[in-house]
N, C-alpha and C positions, 0 to 999 in steps of 0.2 A: 467311523462306527457306526454298525447299523447295531436295531434293538435283536435282531432274529438273522441267522443265516439256515438257509435251505437246505439240507441234506438231501432229499430227493421228494417227490411228489408229495408226501404226507407227513415229513418228518423235517423237526426244526429245532437247531437248537440256541438257547436264550445266549447273549453276551453278557457281560457286567452291568450295561444301562441298565438291565432289568430287574435289578436288584430291589426289594419290596420295603414297602415305608413301614409296616407291624414288626416285620421279621426281615433282615436284610438277607440271611441266608434262603428267602423264599422268593417267588417271582413278586412282581406287582402285576396285578392282570390288567394296567391300563394297557400294555402293550399286546396281549393273547388277546383281549379284546378286539383289536383292532386286526390282528392276525387271522381270527376265525372271522370275519366282515370279507377280509383280500382272499380267504379261502371259497366262500359262498360265490364273488363274482369272478373268481377264475372257474369256479365249476361251472356257473350259467354261462358264461363265455365258450368253455368248450364244450356243453352239450346242445347250443343250439345259436344260429344264425343270429338271431335277435334277441341277445340278453336283456331280460328284464332289470329292473332298478330296485333296489332295495329301498322301501322305505318304513318298515318295525322292524327292531333287532331285539329281541329277549334274552337277557342273557342268565341262566343260574349257575352262580358259582357253587360249587359242590365239595371244595375244599382246596387245602394249600397245595402250592405247584412247586416242588423244589427246583434249584439253579440246574437244570438238567435238560436233556434233549426231551422232548413233547411230539404228538403225532395228533393229525386232523384226519377226522373221515367225515365226507359230506353224504347228504341222504335227502332226497328228494320227498318228501312228505306227502305233499299235496300237486301234482303236476298239473299243469293247465297251459292254454296258449297264452293268456294275459294277467292270468294270477297264478304265482306258485308260493308255498310253503316248505321251505327248503331249512333242515335241521343240520348244524357242522357241530360234533363234539371234539375236545381236545383233551386227550388222556395223557399219562403217564404211568409208563411202566404197566397199561393195562388198567389203569382205573380211572376213570371218565374224572374229569376236574372241572372243565368250565361246557355246559351246554350252550347254543344258540340255535333259537328258533326266528326265521326271517322271513317275514312277507315280502315277494317280489310282484312289482304291477307295472303292466305296459306303459311307453311314457304319452300321453296324448300333448296334443297343442294348446294347453288352458292360458297364453300369455295374457288373450284377452282379457281377462277375471281375475288374475294373480292380485293377492294383494292379502291381506291380516290384521290382524288388532294388536300383537305385540308392540310394545313400547320400544324405543330403539334404547341403544346403551352407549355412553362415552366409549370414545377410542382406545385400545393402549396406550396410545401417543401423552393421552392425558395422565397414566397413573404411575406411579411408583412401582419399579423394578419390585416381586417377591421373593425373599432366598427363602423356600420351604423347606430347606435343610434346618433351619433350626428349630422346626416341630416337627419335621418327615426324614427321617435318615433313609439312605440307601441310594443305589445307581439311578432308578428310574427318575425322583424328583430332584436328583442333582443334574440331570441330563437336561432336562426343559427352561425355557426360558418365557418365566412369567411376569404378569403384571396383576395388581390389586387394587381395588379402592374399598377398603372394610365400610359397611355401613352402621351395622348392630351385631353384635356375637350372633351367628347363625345365619347372617344377612352379608352377601359381599358380590361386588360381578367382578371377574377374572378374565385375562385373557394369556392363554399360552401357545407356545408353538414350541418346534423340537428342530434342531439342523441336525440331528439323525435320521434315517433311511429307516422305516420299520423293518424291511428286510436286505439283506446285503445286496445289492446290485439286481434289484428287481424292482421294476415300478407297480406302485399304488395308487388305486383312485385317490381323490382329496377326501372323499369320505372315509373310504377304511383307515387313511393316514388319520383324520378326525377323530375316530372311532377309538384310535390307539392313545388319545388323550384324556376323552372324557370321564374316565372313571376319576380323573385328579379331582373333578368337582367335589368332593365328599370332602376334601382336604381344604379347599380354599375359602371356606365359611365356617370352621367348628364352632359348635353352640359352647362348649366347653373343651379343655385343654386335655391331651392324651395322657397327661398327668394324673388327671382324674377320673378317666374312663377310656375305656376302648370304644370305638362304634362301626368298625366294620361292616363293610355291605355284603348281603349275602345273594344282590340280582343288581340288574341293570339293565332298564329298558330303554329305551328311544325311538322317539316317533320325529321322523324327519321327512317334512315336505320340499326342501329345494337344497340341491346339492350344494356343499361346503365350495365356496371361493377364496383362493388364496392361504398364507400359510396361519394366519390367526384363528384359533377358536374362542369365541367370546362365551363365558359361563355366566348368568344372571344366576346367581343361587341361594335358596333359603332351605335352610336345615330347620325340622323340627325333631325333637324328643315327646314321646310318650312316658307317663309314671309308671310303666309295666318292661320297661326292656326294651321296647319296640321305637325307632325312627325313620325320619323318609328326611332324603336328600333330593328337592327337585331342584331341577335349572333349565331356562329358557338358552337354547344354543343359538348364537350368532355367528357369521363375520361379519365382513366391515360394510357388506351391502344391506345385513337386516339378518331377522331372525330366520333360521334353517328349519327349527324344530324344539324337542324336550326332552332332558331324560330325567328318569327319577333311579331311585336307590335305596335298595330298604335296606335297614338297618337292623344290627343287634347290640344292643346297647349294656354295656360291663362296666358298672362303674369299679375304680380300682380300689 
């Protein structure tokens, strides 16, 4: 089973695997985040013979999404030969639910100077399986295979993969597939139990400097809460070859 079934060029129906963690009758936004990344890549390939590569993906989560058919529209905000800014909008019943603005850039051969200062993380084989359903209900969390190494409240390293396709009978890029998992980071290293507070994210912004390779997505997660109801989940993203980028999620904290 896949997370979505395509109905036509713009419409997608979620399966039971998309059930949310905060409310099982709503969609978990993780698969929709991957779906929007895929929509931008499909649009780029349809528009130009030399599609640009995604580098920055900034999502605004405007509201909850029922487990029902959604539609996606893609608009080029800033066209260009080597740089583009593209917006993808996911809506339900005419109401926008998630907005993605993505910067795309032309590829250049920078292999001679490639590198970075991010610390490596232990691989998934070094960690115990993590059954997130003990804290998080819903079809999406139950669908993933995860490993986790807790460090402290609000700090953990985790690895996530899924045996399920993002879209039924449709190939997606490794980046779109990874983007369909990254929202899980907010639940990998909770600072407090969900019995004590709700802390959903209102956005998700990823900066990617290398396309991921393989099925595992690693997240080196740090969660911080302020004293006035605002928090941040920040993660360094990895594949087995090393860091690939970062993702930040801005949280609204609501004590129970």
